[in-house]
C-alpha positions in Angstrom: 12.8 -1.2 -7.9 13.9 2.1 -9.3 14.0 0.6 -12.9 10.3 1.0 -13.5 10.6 4.7 -12.6 12.9 5.2 -15.6 10.5 3.4 -17.9 7.6 5.5 -16.7 9.7 8.6 -17.0 10.2 7.9 -20.7 6.4 7.8 -21.1 6.1 11.0 -19.1 8.6 12.8 -21.4 6.9 11.7 -24.6 5.3 14.4 -26.8 1.9 13.0 -26.8 -1.0 15.0 -25.5 -1.8 12.6 -22.6 1.7 11.2 -22.0 2.0 12.7 -18.5 -1.5 11.4 -17.5 -0.5 8.0 -18.8 2.6 7.8 -16.7 0.8 9.0 -13.6 -2.1 6.4 -14.4 0.3 3.5 -14.8 2.2 4.4 -11.6 -1.0 4.6 -9.6 -2.3 1.2 -10.8 1.1 -0.6 -10.4 1.9 0.7 -6.9 -1.5 1.1 -5.4 -3.8 -0.9 -7.7 -5.8 -3.1 -5.3 -6.3 -0.3 -2.8 -7.5 2.2 -5.4 -9.7 -0.6 -6.9 -11.1 -1.4 -3.4 -11.9 2.3 -2.8 -13.5 2.8 -6.2 -15.5 -0.4 -5.9 -16.7 0.6 -2.4 -17.7 4.0 -3.8 -19.4 2.2 -6.7 -21.3 -0.2 -4.4 -22.5 2.7 -2.3 -23.7 4.7 -5.3 -25.5 1.6 -6.7 -27.1 0.9 -3.4 -28.4 4.5 -3.2 -29.7 4.4 -6.8 -31.3 0.9 -6.1 -33.0 2.3 -2.9 -31.2 -0.4 -0.8 -32.1 -0.1 2.8 -29.5 1.5 5.0 -29.2 -1.7 7.3 -28.5 -3.9 4.2 -26.0 -1.3 2.8 -24.2 -1.1 6.0 -23.9 -4.8 6.4 -22.5 -5.1 2.8 -19.9 -2.3 3.5 -19.1 -3.8 6.8 -18.3 -7.2 5.3 -16.3 -5.7 2.5 -14.3 -3.4 4.8 -13.4 -6.3 7.1 -12.4 -8.5 4.2 -10.3 -5.8 2.7 -8.6 -5.1 6.0 -8.0 -8.8 6.7 -6.4 -9.2 3.2 -4.1 -6.2 3.7 -3.2 -7.5 7.2 -1.9 -10.9 5.9 -0.2 -9.4 2.9 1.5 -6.8 5.1 3.5 -9.5 6.8 5.1 -10.4 3.4 5.1 -7.2 1.4 8.4 -5.5 2.1 10.4 -8.7 2.4 8.9 -10.2 -0.8 9.7 -7.0 -2.6 13.3 -7.0 -1.3 13.6 -10.6 -2.6 12.2 -9.8 -6.0 14.6 -6.8 -6.2 17.6 -8.9 -5.4 16.7 -11.6 -7.9 16.2 -8.9 -10.6 19.6 -7.3 -9.7 21.3 -10.8 -9.8 19.5 -11.7 -13.0 18.0 -14.8 -11.6 14.7 -14.2 -13.2 13.8 -17.9 -13.1 13.4 -17.7 -9.3 10.7 -15.0 -9.3 7.7 -17.0 -10.5 8.3 -19.9 -8.2 8.5 -17.5 -5.2 5.3 -15.9 -6.3 3.4 -19.2 -6.2 5.0 -20.1 -2.8 4.3 -16.7 -1.2 0.7 -16.8 -2.5 0.3 -20.4 -1.1 1.4 -19.3 2.3 -0.6 -16.1 2.3 -3.7 -18.0 1.4 -3.2 -20.9 3.8 -2.5 -18.7 6.8 -5.0 -16.0 6.0 -7.9 -18.4 5.1 -7.6 -20.3 8.3 -7.4 -17.2 10.6 -10.1 -15.2 8.7 -12.2 -18.4 8.2 -12.3 -18.8 12.0 -13.4 -15.3 12.5 -16.2 -15.7 9.8 -17.4 -18.9 11.5 -18.0 -17.2 14.8 -19.1 -13.7 13.2 -22.7 -14.5 13.1 -23.3 -14.0 9.3 -25.1 -16.4 6.9 -23.3 -19.3 5.3 -23.5 -17.7 1.8 -22.1 -14.4 3.1 -19.3 -16.3 4.9 -18.5 -18.2 1.6 -18.5 -15.0 -0.5 -16.4 -13.1 2.1 -13.8 -15.9 2.2 -13.6 -16.0 -1.7 -13.2 -12.2 -1.8 -10.5 -12.4 0.9 -8.5 -15.0 -1.1 -8.8 -12.9 -4.3 -7.8 -9.6 -2.5 -4.8 -11.2 -0.7 -3.5 -12.8 -3.8 -4.0 -9.5 -5.8 -2.0 -7.7 -3.2 0.8 -10.2 -3.4 0.8 -10.1 -7.3 1.3 -6.2 -7.1 4.6 -6.9 -5.2 5.8 -8.7 -8.4 4.1 -6.6 -11.0 6.4 -3.6 -10.3 8.9 -5.6 -12.4 6.5 -6.1 -15.3 6.6 -3.2 -17.8 3.5 -4.2 -19.8 1.7 -1.2 -18.4 -1.2 -1.2 -20.8 -2.2 -4.8 -19.9 -2.0 -3.9 -16.2 -4.2 -0.9 -16.8 -6.7 -3.0 -18.8 -6.9 -5.5 -15.9 -7.7 -2.6 -13.6 -10.4 -1.1 -15.9 -11.9 -4.6 -16.6 -12.3 -5.2 -12.9 -14.2 -1.9 -12.4 -16.3 -2.5 -15.5 -17.3 -6.0 -14.2 -18.4 -4.6 -10.9 -20.5 -1.8 -12.3 -22.2 -4.1 -14.9 -22.9 -7.0 -12.6 -23.8 -4.6 -9.8 -26.4 -2.8 -11.9 -27.9 -6.1 -13.0 -28.0 -7.2 -9.4 -29.7 -4.0 -8.3 -32.1 -4.2 -11.3 -33.3 -7.7 -10.6 -33.2 -7.3 -6.9 -30.6 -10.1 -6.3 -29.9 -10.2 -2.5 -26.1 -11.0 -2.7 -25.5 -9.6 -6.2 -23.4 -6.6 -5.1 -21.0 -8.7 -3.2 -20.9 -11.4 -5.9 -20.1 -8.6 -8.4 -17.0 -7.5 -6.4 -15.9 -11.1 -6.1 -16.1 -11.5 -9.9 -14.2 -8.2 -10.4 -11.2 -9.2 -8.3 -11.4 -12.7 -9.8 -10.9 -11.1 -13.3 -8.1 -8.9 -12.0 -6.3 -11.8 -10.2 -6.4 -14.1 -13.3 -5.2 -11.3 -15.5 -2.3 -10.3 -13.4 -1.1 -13.9 -12.7 -1.2 -14.5 -16.6 1.0 -11.4 -16.9 3.5 -12.7 -14.5 3.6 -16.1 -16.2 4.1 -14.4 -19.5 6.9 -12.1 -18.3 9.0 -14.3 -16.2 10.6 -17.6 -17.3 10.8 -20.9 -15.4 8.8 -23.9 -14.7 5.5 -23.9 -12.9 7.1 -24.8 -9.5 7.1 -23.6 -6.0 10.2 -22.2 -4.1 10.2 -21.1 -0.5 13.7 -19.6 -0.8 12.3 -16.1 -0.1 11.5 -17.1 3.5 15.3 -16.8 4.2 15.0 -13.1 3.6 12.8 -12.9 6.7 15.9 -13.7 8.7 18.3 -11.4 6.7 16.0 -8.5 6.7 13.8 -8.9 9.8 13.7 -5.1 10.3 11.8 -4.7 7.0 9.1 -7.0 8.3 8.8 -4.9 11.4 8.8 -1.5 9.5 5.9 -2.9 7.3 4.0 -4.0 10.5 4.4 -0.6 12.2 3.3 1.4 9.1 0.3 -0.9 8.7 -0.7 -0.4 12.3 -0.3 3.4 12.0 -2.3 3.5 8.8 -5.3 1.6 9.9 -5.5 1.5 13.7 -7.3 4.7 13.8 -10.2 3.3 11.7 -10.5 0.1 13.8 -10.6 2.2 17.0 -13.3 4.4 15.7 -15.4 1.3 15.0 -15.7 0.8 18.7 -16.3 4.5 19.5 -19.7 6.1 20.1 -19.6 6.8 16.3 -19.4 3.1 15.5 -22.3 0.6 15.6 -22.9 -3.1 15.4 -24.3 -4.0 12.0 -24.3 -7.8 12.1 -22.8 -10.5 14.4 -19.2 -9.3 15.2 -19.0 -6.8 12.4 -18.9 -3.2 13.4 -18.6 -0.1 11.3 -18.6 3.6 11.4 -19.6 4.6 7.8 -19.4 8.3 8.7 -15.7 7.9 9.4 -14.8 5.0 7.1 -15.9 6.5 3.7 -14.0 9.8 4.3 -11.0 7.8 5.4 -10.9 5.6 2.3 -11.4 8.6 0.0 -8.8 10.8 1.8 -6.2 7.9 1.4 -6.1 8.6 -2.2 -4.2 11.8 -1.5 -1.2 9.7 -0.8 -1.0 8.8 -4.5 0.5 12.3 -5.1 3.8 11.3 -3.2 3.7 7.7 -4.3 3.6 8.6 -8.0 6.1 11.5 -7.7 8.5 9.4 -5.8 8.5 6.8 -8.5 8.4 9.0 -11.6 10.6 11.9 -10.3 12.5 11.3 -7.0 13.9 7.8 -7.8 14.6 8.7 -11.4 16.9 11.7 -10.6 18.3 10.4 -7.3 19.2 6.8 -8.2 21.9 7.4 -10.8 23.7 9.7 -8.3 23.2 7.1 -5.5 24.6 4.3 -7.7 27.6 6.3 -8.9 28.4 7.3 -5.2 28.6 3.7 -4.1 30.4 2.6 -7.3 33.2 5.0 -6.5 33.6 3.3 -3.0 33.6 -0.1 -4.5 35.9 0.7 -7.4 38.5 2.8 -5.5 37.4 6.2 -6.5 39.5 9.2 -5.3 38.5 11.2 -2.3 37.8 14.2 -4.4 35.5 12.2 -6.8 33.6 10.7 -3.8 33.2 14.0 -2.2 31.9 15.8 -5.4 29.5 13.0 -6.1 28.2 13.0 -2.6 27.5 16.7 -2.8 25.7 16.3 -6.1 23.8 13.3 -4.9 22.5 15.1 -1.8 21.7 18.2 -3.6 19.5 16.3 -6.0 18.0 14.5 -3.0 17.0 17.6 -1.2 15.6 19.3 -4.3 13.5 16.2 -5.2 12.2 15.8 -1.7 11.4 19.5 -1.4 9.4 19.4 -4.7 7.6 16.3 -3.7 6.6 17.9 -0.4 5.3 21.1 -2.2 3.4 19.0 -4.7 1.8 16.9 -2.0 0.9 20.0 0.0 -0.7 21.8 -2.8 -2.6 18.7 -4.0 -3.7 18.0 -0.5 -5.2 21.5 -0.1 -6.9 21.2 -3.5 -8.4 17.8 -2.7 -9.5 19.0 0.7 -11.8 21.7 -0.8 -12.4 20.9 -4.4 -12.9 17.2 -3.4 -15.4 18.0 -0.7 -17.5 19.9 -3.2 -17.5 17.1 -5.7 -18.3 14.5 -3.1 -21.4 16.4 -2.0 -22.7 16.3 -5.5 -22.3 12.4 -5.8 -25.0 10.0 -4.4 -22.8 8.9 -1.5 -24.8 10.6 1.3 -22.0 13.0 2.3 -23.0 15.3 5.2 -21.2 18.0 7.1 -19.7 15.6 9.7 -18.2 13.4 6.9 -16.8 16.6 5.1 -15.0 17.5 8.3 -13.4 14.1 8.6 -12.5 14.1 5.1 -10.6 17.4 5.3 -8.8 16.3 8.5 -7.9 13.0 7.1 -6.7 14.4 3.8 -4.2 16.5 5.7 -3.2 13.6 7.9 -2.6 11.3 4.9 -0.7 14.1 3.1 1.7 14.4 6.0 2.0 10.5 6.2 2.8 10.4 2.4 5.7 12.9 2.8 7.0 11.2 5.9 6.8 7.7 4.1 8.8 9.2 1.2 11.6 10.2 3.7 11.3 6.7 5.2 11.9 5.1 1.8 15.0 7.1 1.3 16.2 5.9 4.7 15.7 2.3 3.3 17.8 3.4 0.3 20.7 4.1 2.6 19.9 0.8 4.5 19.2 2.7 7.7 16.7 0.1 8.8 17.1 1.1 12.5 16.2 4.7 11.9 13.3 3.8 9.6 12.1 1.3 12.2 12.1 3.8 15.0 10.1 6.4 13.0 7.5 3.7 11.9 7.2 2.5 15.5 6.7 6.0 16.7 4.0 6.5 14.1 2.2 3.3 15.0 2.3 4.1 18.8 1.1 7.8 18.3 -1.8 6.7 16.1 -3.0 4.1 18.7 -2.5 6.3 21.8 -3.7 9.6 20.4 -6.8 8.1 18.6 -7.8 6.4 21.9 -7.3 9.7 23.7 -9.5 11.5 21.1 -12.4 9.2 22.2 -12.8 11.2 25.4 -13.5 14.4 23.5 -16.4 15.3 21.1 -16.6 13.1 18.0 -15.6 16.1 15.8 -12.1 15.6 17.1 -11.9 12.0 15.7 -9.1 12.0 13.1 -6.9 14.5 14.9 -4.9 11.7 16.6 -4.0 10.3 13.2 -3.2 13.8 12.0 -0.7 14.3 14.8 0.7 10.8 14.2 1.2 11.6 10.5 3.0 14.9 11.5 5.3 13.0 14.0 6.2 10.5 11.2 7.2 13.4 8.9 9.3 15.2 11.5 11.0 12.0 12.8 12.0 10.7 9.4 13.0 14.2 8.2 15.2 14.6 11.4 16.7 11.1 11.0 17.5 11.6 7.3 19.2 14.9 8.0 21.2 13.4 10.8 22.2 10.3 8.7 23.4 12.2 5.7 25.4 14.7 7.8 27.8 11.9 8.5 27.2 9.8 5.4 30.8 8.5 4.9 30.9 7.1 8.4 27.7 5.1 7.7 29.0 3.8 4.5 32.3 2.7 5.9 32.4 2.8 9.7 29.1 1.3 10.6 29.4 -1.8 8.3 30.2 -5.4 9.6 33.9 -6.2 9.3 33.2 -9.9 8.8 30.1 -11.1 6.8 27.9 -13.4 8.9 25.3 -16.0 7.7 22.2 -16.1 9.8 20.2 -19.2 9.8 17.1 -18.5 11.9 13.6 -19.8 12.2 12.5 -18.8 8.6 15.6 -20.3 6.9 14.9 -23.6 8.7 11.3 -23.3 7.7 12.3 -22.7 4.0 14.6 -25.9 4.0 11.9 -27.9 5.6 9.2 -26.8 3.1 11.6 -27.4 0.2 12.0 -31.0 1.3 
């Protein structure tokens, strides 16, 4: 999906006063829109509840339901995300644009069907009221479909409309939330978030319908990609576990508490974790706007020479140029992430204490620790994406698996120490992801000609596994 980076770079290089800010803003919304929106909406709900003098128990119950619903939607989408993105990329490369929209409808239907059943069962036994259950299920569907839409919106270059959808959702939440607080509506804040994501989902779906040709039909062809690229599915799963397992474990620690039914939460840890996650945007944006833009042309030329019988001298010179650009761009990305993380750790802490979010000393400590942890994760994830560029799925999978296991084991181990050490397990896991991906990348590119030529299959094989059979059955 490097093409979008070139378009964003054009905006970045414009002479306008706010051109750079526009490019960064567009990249943030396109690549992390639902997560950013979710974090901002949670912060908005906390601020509105504080301003409206909402009781702590009611606020914690509301935040718990929102957090569980967001996590459930991210979980179900994670099973599809990387594979669906690969399918969309392949269709764009092959100029089969008419297949993209049908796959969006099909993947959305599967996500909604599987997720609604599983999360619906949890809600039925969770012990919350029927109205809360209904609103949580509605919000889950909107969140899950919004996440899926973002997998496709990376191909849409109508940045202004995407940004307007994002801003509209925030505006709807603040306006309806304020009205709910003013009139004392018991479920008004949760309803306002449902309305916000509903607006965003309708807007983004309309953008996809406008951008991609084809009839309003459903195609399950993308399921075949689960058989062809099963490692991508596993990589996405491991990264998801590594990113969120530490939060869930802390829910069941002495810091966590039962708020209603089966819902548990640890606001002292959850809020700093959500806000610290925003530090990953520095690497995400720079990878799209800078690393891919300068690396991809060299990468494309390198493989073109192999495919079109370039001379050994041309291949070697291009390889040197490509790797030099890659090293420089990854170095710049790491420095930008490091400097931004340090700035956010200290300046962000000062700003957060001024906002009506109830930030205290313990939360500030978690915020600083988790900022550093997410910063290391972001750099490691950038290295991992380059491994995927070179189709080193095995190396990426091993690093992602190490990250997931380290997060679980070290976070559990931290429970035997003072609560001030919570977050250090995830910090070490982030460092391990960075070190393992950096080591693997260096090892891989040292013998790049072998991996391009010697490690490829001599005879192409067609793999018809479970998902290919399922795609055919659903097509009938």
